[in-house]
C-alpha positions in Angstrom: -107.5 11.6 11.7 -108.6 8.2 10.6 -106.1 5.3 10.9 -106.3 1.8 9.3 -104.5 -0.6 11.6 -103.2 -3.8 9.9 -101.9 -6.9 11.6 -100.8 -9.3 8.9 -100.0 -13.0 9.5 -98.9 -15.7 7.1 -102.5 -16.6 6.0 -104.5 -13.9 7.8 -104.9 -10.2 8.0 -106.7 -8.4 10.9 -107.7 -4.8 10.6 -109.5 -1.9 12.3 -110.4 1.6 11.3 -110.1 4.0 14.2 -111.2 7.7 14.3 -108.5 9.2 16.4 -110.6 12.3 17.3 -112.7 10.0 19.5 -110.7 6.8 19.4 -113.9 5.1 18.2 -113.6 1.9 16.2 -115.5 2.5 13.0 -114.9 -1.0 11.6 -113.0 -4.1 12.3 -112.5 -7.5 10.8 -110.2 -10.3 9.7 -109.3 -11.9 6.4 -108.6 -15.6 7.1 -107.4 -18.6 5.2 -105.7 -16.3 2.5 -104.5 -18.5 -0.3 -106.8 -21.3 0.7 -110.6 -20.8 0.6 -110.8 -17.2 2.0 -113.1 -16.2 4.9 -113.9 -12.5 5.5 -115.4 -11.3 8.8 -116.5 -7.7 9.1 -118.2 -5.6 11.8 -118.9 -1.9 12.1 -119.6 0.3 15.1 -123.1 1.0 13.7 -124.0 -2.7 13.9 -123.3 -4.1 10.5 -121.9 -7.6 10.8 -121.3 -10.5 8.5 -119.0 -13.4 7.8 -118.6 -14.8 4.2 -116.4 -16.8 2.0 -114.4 -14.6 -0.4 -111.7 -15.6 -2.9 -108.4 -14.2 -1.6 -105.5 -15.8 -3.4 -102.9 -13.5 -1.7 -102.6 -10.6 0.7 -103.0 -8.0 -2.0 -106.4 -9.4 -2.8 -107.3 -9.5 0.9 -106.4 -5.8 1.3 -108.5 -5.2 -1.9 -111.5 -6.9 -0.3 -111.3 -5.0 3.0 -110.8 -1.6 1.2 -113.7 -2.2 -1.1 -115.9 -3.1 1.9 -114.8 0.0 3.8 -116.0 2.3 0.9 -119.1 0.3 0.0 -122.2 2.6 0.1 -124.2 0.2 2.3 -121.5 -1.5 4.4 -118.7 1.0 4.5 -117.6 3.5 7.0 -115.7 6.0 4.7 -116.6 7.6 1.3 -113.2 7.0 -0.3 -109.6 6.0 0.4 -108.5 9.6 0.9 -110.3 9.5 4.3 -107.6 7.1 5.6 -104.8 9.4 6.8 -102.4 6.8 8.0 -102.0 3.0 7.9 -100.4 1.6 11.0 -98.8 -1.8 10.6 -98.0 -4.2 13.5 -94.4 -5.4 12.9 -93.1 -8.1 15.2 -89.3 -7.9 15.2 -87.2 -4.8 14.7 -84.1 -6.2 16.4 -81.9 -3.5 17.8 -82.5 -1.3 14.8 -85.8 0.2 15.9 -86.5 1.6 19.3 -89.8 3.3 18.3 -92.4 3.6 15.6 -91.2 4.8 12.2 -92.5 5.8 8.8 -92.2 2.8 6.5 -89.7 3.5 3.7 -87.7 1.3 1.4 -84.8 1.6 3.9 -87.0 0.5 6.8 -88.2 -2.5 4.8 -84.6 -3.5 4.0 -83.6 -3.2 7.6 -86.5 -5.2 8.8 -85.9 -7.9 6.1 -82.4 -8.3 7.7 -84.3 -9.2 11.0 -86.2 -12.0 9.2 -83.9 -14.7 10.7 -84.9 -13.5 14.2 -88.7 -13.9 13.5 -89.0 -16.2 10.4 -92.7 -16.9 11.0 -93.8 -13.3 11.7 -91.6 -10.7 9.9 -92.1 -12.0 6.3 -95.8 -12.2 6.9 -95.8 -8.6 8.2 -93.9 -7.4 5.2 -96.4 -9.1 2.8 -99.1 -7.0 4.4 -97.0 -3.8 4.0 -96.3 -4.6 0.4 -100.0 -5.2 -0.3 -101.0 -1.9 1.2 -98.2 0.0 -0.6 -99.4 -1.4 -3.9 -103.0 -0.3 -3.4 -102.5 2.9 -1.5 -99.1 4.2 -2.5 -99.8 7.8 -1.5 -100.9 7.0 2.1 -98.5 7.4 4.9 -97.6 4.1 6.5 -96.1 3.7 9.9 -94.5 0.6 11.4 -95.1 -0.2 15.1 -92.7 -2.8 16.4 -93.6 -5.4 19.0 -90.0 -5.4 20.3 -89.5 -1.6 20.4 -90.9 -1.0 23.9 -88.5 -3.6 25.3 -85.4 -1.9 23.9 -84.9 0.0 27.2 -83.6 -3.2 28.8 -80.0 -2.9 30.0 -77.3 -5.4 29.0 -77.5 -7.0 32.5 -81.1 -8.0 31.6 -80.8 -8.8 27.9 -77.5 -10.6 27.6 -77.3 -14.4 27.9 -74.4 -16.3 29.6 -73.0 -17.1 26.1 -69.6 -16.0 24.7 -69.9 -12.3 24.0 -68.8 -12.8 20.5 -72.1 -14.3 19.6 -73.9 -11.2 20.6 -71.4 -9.1 18.6 -71.8 -11.4 15.5 -75.4 -12.4 15.5 -77.1 -10.1 18.1 -78.2 -13.2 20.2 -79.9 -11.6 23.2 -83.2 -11.2 24.9 -85.6 -9.0 22.9 -88.9 -9.5 24.6 -92.2 -9.5 22.9 -95.8 -8.3 23.4 -94.3 -4.9 23.7 -97.3 -3.1 22.2 -99.6 -4.7 24.7 -97.3 -4.2 27.6 -96.9 -0.5 26.8 -100.7 0.1 26.5 -101.5 -1.8 29.7 -98.8 -0.3 31.8 -99.9 3.2 30.8 -103.6 2.5 31.2 -102.9 1.1 34.7 -101.2 4.4 35.7 -104.0 6.4 34.2 -106.6 4.3 35.9 -104.9 4.6 39.3 -104.2 8.3 38.8 -100.5 7.7 39.1 -97.5 9.5 37.5 -96.2 6.9 35.0 -92.6 8.2 35.6 -92.9 7.3 39.3 -94.6 3.9 39.3 -93.3 0.3 39.1 -95.7 -2.0 37.3 -95.5 -5.7 36.4 -97.7 -6.6 33.4 -98.9 -10.2 33.1 -99.9 -10.7 29.4 -101.4 -14.2 29.8 -102.9 -15.8 26.7 -102.0 -18.8 24.5 -98.7 -16.9 24.2 -97.8 -15.4 27.5 -95.1 -13.0 28.9 -94.4 -10.9 32.0 -92.9 -7.5 31.7 -91.3 -5.3 34.4 -91.9 -1.6 33.7 -90.2 0.9 36.0 -91.0 4.5 35.6 -92.4 3.9 32.1 -89.4 1.9 30.8 -89.0 -1.8 30.5 -86.5 -3.4 32.9 -87.1 -7.0 31.8 -89.4 -9.2 29.8 -89.8 -13.0 30.2 -89.7 -13.7 26.5 -86.2 -13.9 25.0 -84.4 -14.2 21.7 -87.7 -15.7 20.5 -91.2 -15.9 22.0 -90.4 -19.5 23.1 -88.5 -18.5 26.3 -90.2 -17.7 29.6 -93.5 -19.0 30.9 -95.2 -22.3 30.1 -97.7 -21.3 27.4 -100.5 -22.9 25.4 -98.2 -25.0 23.2 -94.8 -23.6 24.0 -92.5 -25.0 26.6 -91.1 -21.8 28.1 -87.8 -22.2 30.0 -86.2 -25.6 29.6 -82.7 -26.8 30.5 -80.8 -27.1 27.1 -79.1 -30.3 28.5 -82.5 -31.9 28.7 -83.0 -31.3 25.0 -79.7 -33.0 24.1 -80.7 -35.9 26.3 -84.1 -36.1 24.6 -82.6 -35.8 21.1 -80.4 -38.8 21.8 -83.0 -40.9 23.4 -85.6 -40.3 20.7 -83.2 -39.9 17.8 -84.6 -36.4 17.0 -83.0 -33.7 14.9 -83.1 -30.0 15.7 -86.2 -29.1 13.6 -88.1 -32.0 15.4 -87.0 -30.7 18.8 -88.1 -27.2 17.9 -91.5 -28.5 16.7 -91.9 -30.2 20.1 -91.0 -27.1 22.0 -93.2 -24.7 20.0 -96.2 -26.9 19.1 -96.4 -29.9 21.4 -95.4 -28.6 24.8 -96.8 -26.1 27.3 -100.2 -26.9 28.9 -101.1 -28.9 25.9 -98.2 -31.3 26.5 -98.5 -31.4 30.2 -102.2 -32.2 29.9 -101.3 -35.1 27.7 -102.7 -33.4 24.6 -106.0 -32.7 26.2 -106.0 -29.0 25.1 -104.0 -25.8 24.9 -107.2 -23.8 25.7 -107.3 -22.8 29.3 -111.1 -22.8 29.3 -111.2 -26.4 28.3 -108.6 -27.3 30.9 -110.6 -25.5 33.5 -113.7 -27.6 32.6 -111.6 -30.8 32.7 -110.1 -29.8 36.1 -113.7 -29.4 37.5 -114.2 -33.0 36.4 -111.1 -34.1 38.4 -108.8 -34.5 35.4 -105.4 -34.6 37.2 -103.3 -33.6 34.2 -105.5 -30.6 33.4 -105.2 -29.5 37.0 -101.5 -30.0 36.9 -101.1 -27.9 33.7 -103.0 -25.0 35.2 -101.1 -25.3 38.5 -97.7 -25.2 36.7 -98.7 -22.2 34.7 -99.8 -20.2 37.8 -96.6 -21.2 39.6 -94.4 -20.1 36.8 -96.2 -16.7 36.5 -95.8 -16.2 40.2 -92.1 -16.9 40.1 -91.5 -14.4 37.4 -93.6 -11.8 39.2 -91.6 -12.3 42.3 -88.3 -12.0 40.5 -89.4 -8.9 38.7 -90.4 -7.3 42.0 -86.8 -7.9 43.1 -85.4 -6.6 39.8 -87.3 -3.3 40.3 -86.7 -3.2 44.1 -90.4 -3.1 44.7 -93.7 -3.0 42.8 -96.8 -0.7 42.9 -99.1 -2.4 40.4 -99.5 -6.0 39.2 -101.7 -6.1 36.1 -103.4 -9.1 34.4 -104.3 -8.8 30.8 -105.0 -10.8 27.5 -107.3 -13.8 27.2 -106.4 -15.8 30.3 -105.3 -12.8 32.4 -108.6 -11.0 31.7 -111.0 -13.8 32.0 -109.7 -16.6 34.3 -110.4 -15.4 37.9 -109.2 -18.8 39.3 -105.8 -18.4 37.7 -105.5 -14.9 39.0 -106.4 -16.0 42.5 -103.9 -18.9 42.4 -101.1 -16.7 41.2 -101.8 -14.1 43.8 -101.8 -16.7 46.6 -98.0 -17.1 46.0 -97.5 -13.4 46.4 -98.8 -12.7 49.9 -95.3 -12.0 50.9 -95.6 -8.7 48.9 -98.6 -7.8 51.0 -101.2 -8.7 48.4 -104.8 -9.3 49.3 -107.4 -10.1 46.7 -111.1 -9.0 46.9 -112.8 -12.2 46.0 -115.9 -10.4 44.8 -114.1 -7.9 42.7 -112.0 -10.7 41.2 -115.1 -12.3 39.8 -116.3 -9.0 38.1 -115.6 -8.0 34.5 -114.8 -4.5 33.2 -112.4 -2.7 30.9 -110.3 -1.8 33.9 -110.9 -3.0 37.5 -108.9 -3.1 40.8 -109.2 -6.6 42.3 -107.0 -6.1 45.4 -108.7 -5.0 48.7 -108.0 -2.0 50.8 -105.4 -3.8 52.9 -103.3 -4.8 50.0 -99.8 -3.1 49.8 -99.8 -3.6 46.0 -102.5 -2.7 43.5 -103.7 -5.7 41.6 -105.6 -4.8 38.4 -107.3 -6.5 35.5 -107.1 -4.4 32.3 -108.3 -5.3 28.8 -105.4 -4.9 26.4 -106.0 -3.0 23.2 -103.0 -3.4 20.8 -104.9 -2.0 17.9 -105.6 1.3 19.7 -101.9 1.5 20.8 -100.8 0.9 17.2 -103.1 3.7 16.1 -101.9 6.1 18.8 -98.3 5.5 17.9 -99.0 5.8 14.2 -100.9 9.1 14.8 -98.0 10.4 16.9 -95.5 9.7 14.1 -97.9 11.2 11.5 -98.2 14.5 13.5 -94.4 14.6 13.9 -93.9 14.1 10.1 -96.5 16.6 9.2 -95.1 19.2 11.6 
């Protein structure tokens, strides 16, 4: 079974073709700056690689470009479109309507459209990618894999806010949690790597990138997730503020004469480590370089980030009444050993001891805690595309009997 994985954004479209017999990536790439000047990047498992400017006025043309490349006699990895058995789409927000992956139908699209208010930047873009694929490959089975679905096992005590209950009833204002595809893949990979029974293990996944979230997974099910109604809540991130007292926002609005859209722009685009570092950078690598050169604000931004992560990890250990695995993943989590070490320095009360040599190594999956540690500390490379393909394949097998 060959699966085409699509991750569609407002002006971009990432893709992979995966052979599910071996889980080998046959080809991958991204269509960027759709509707602007169009840049197409493509790479195959056999070593073909290029980046070129291609006219892509809309997502339908972008899908056309990638499909034509996939069947190209010299560059392609399939002979014709019939070799693609399933298209798996990453869909960000399914609200409470979707607790798992589903075949994409008109009814599913309608239900997802109703969730657009919950993810106005992501859902419409995802649906544009779905529509483009349906136009060009109408007979191919399409499966939607939701980023929020894995988090739907949270109980009301975890997902409800301290707001009047009527707002949950009327508008479904609650914690949804995000990065669910990554959290599911990483928590399962951790159990596999440690030869554990997923149904008997408590894992905290730290998905730390420009967008960051912590997820508590108890016996294979999500107990809590640091992101909330939107991806804005939770940790200090690249440009997002994370948790802020709403009263401070009212105070700021009055002092600076700001309206709500201006406040939201500050929270989403001007805050986080970018704001704390006085606009130096939202890139943790650049902040690290600046910290080495004794830039106090860069150092402060990284220190605050590590502190917030440790606080959430500690609280989630309490929420699960213990923890077996703490796993770092995503860009910062996988590559920034200093951040990992600083976070773990707050967690010695859990009996955590880090092997400094292992913490500097790099691998697809590695245990960085030493033999004395009471909790396993791991670094695992996330693979959202593979998780999407796996879930899409599972749905396809169920549909096909």
